[in-house]
N, C-alpha and C positions, 0 to 999 in steps of 0.2 A: 306909288306915291302915297305918303302917309297923311298928308293934310296938316292943318295948323292945330297943335295940341291944346291951346287955350280954347279954341272954338269947339273942339271935341268935348272938352270938359263942360263948357256952357250947355251944349246940346244934351249931354248926359244928365246934368243937374235939372234942366227944364223938363226932360222926360220923366225922371224919377219924382220931381215935384208934382207933375201933373197926375201921377199915379198915387202919390202919398197923400195929397191934400184931401181928396174925397174920403180916403180911409181914415185919416185922423179926424175929420169932421164927424164921420159916422160913429167912431169909437168914443168920442168925447161929448156928444150931444146928450141931453137929458131926454129920455123917452117920456111921452105923455102917459099919464095914468090911464089904464084900461079898466073900464067898468064891465063886469061880467053880467050881461043881461039874461043869460040862460040859467043862471043859478039863483035860487031864492036868497034874498038878503036876510041875514040873521042879525037880530038885535041882541044886545047883551043879555045873556041868560036864556036865549031861545034854544029850541031843539030843532034838529034837522034829521029827517029820515035817512038812516044809514044802513048799509048791508054790513053785518058783522059776521066774521068767520073766525072760528077758533079751531086750530089743528093741534092735536095732542100726540105725544109719543106714547104715553100710557093712558088708557081710558079713565076718566075721572068719575067720582061718585056724584058730585054736584058742582055746578058753576053758577056764580052770581055776579052780574054787573051792577054796580051801584054808583050813584052820584050823591055824595054826602050820605044821608040816611035813606034816600029814596032808591028803591030797587028798579033798575032800568029793564032788566030781563033776568030770568032764572031758569036754569035747566037742572032738574033733579032726576037722578037715575037715567041719564041719557042712553038710549038704545043705540048700539053701534058706535058709541061714544068717542071715536077718535077724530071726528069732524063734526062740528056743530055750526050751523048757519042760521041766521035770523035777521029780519029787518027790525031795527030798534031806533026809537027816537032818541038820538044822542044829544047831550047838551053842548052847545057851541058858544064860545066867547072869544072875540078877536082872532078868528081863524084858528081856533085851538079847541080840541076836545079833551076833557080831563075826566076820568072816571076811575073807579076802583074795581079790580077783578079779584074775586075770592073763589078759590078752587080747592076742593077736597078730593084726595085720591084714596084708594083702598089702602088698608094697613099693609106694610111691607113693600110699598112701591119705592123703587130706588130713585136717586136724583133724576128729575125729569124736567121737561119744559113744555111750554105751549106757545104757538105762534098766533098772535091776535092781529087780524087784518080788518081795518075799518075803511069803508068806501061810502062817504056821504053823497047824496044826490048832487050832481053837477061838479064833483071834485074827483081827483085821482085817489087811488087806494094808498093807505099808509099801513105799515105793519111794524110790530114790535114783538120781541121774544121775552117771555117771563119764565125765570128759572125757579125751581123749588127743590129743596133738599130734604123736606119732611113730608108728612102726610097732607099738609095744607099750605096754601100761600095766600097772602093778602097784599096785593101790590097796587100802588097808584100808577096809572098809565096816562101819559100826556102825549098827544099827537098834534102836530101843527101842519097847516097848509099855508103856502105863500099866496099873496094877493088878497083880493077882497074876501070878506067873510062869506062862508058858504050859505 
């Protein structure tokens, strides 16, 4: 016995509607803004303590992180030079860190790169690769974090 086709259709529509309505509601509602209480609030132009890691293919002669004309941190003649790590007060504005990296390599160094990883207090790590085809590089680096300012 097969039953009444129109009744079967109505039951199938009701069951699929009962499943779909909560899914559609959840997918289309606007989530409330979440305020991060564990991370310090940054005002425009403020600095946040950040762990900075630089990983090199070829050891550099000197490395300098700058914000405008102000030097954030400088490594000269780094010993063991392929991995440099330090805690630096990074400038933050609107969940974004912007700084200049200046690197000098020994003469005769082939095309090379450096991976820069920045992890501010209370935020996840962001990384960027900077390439150089000469004995030096001077690159503006911008990293962004979603959500509230760190």
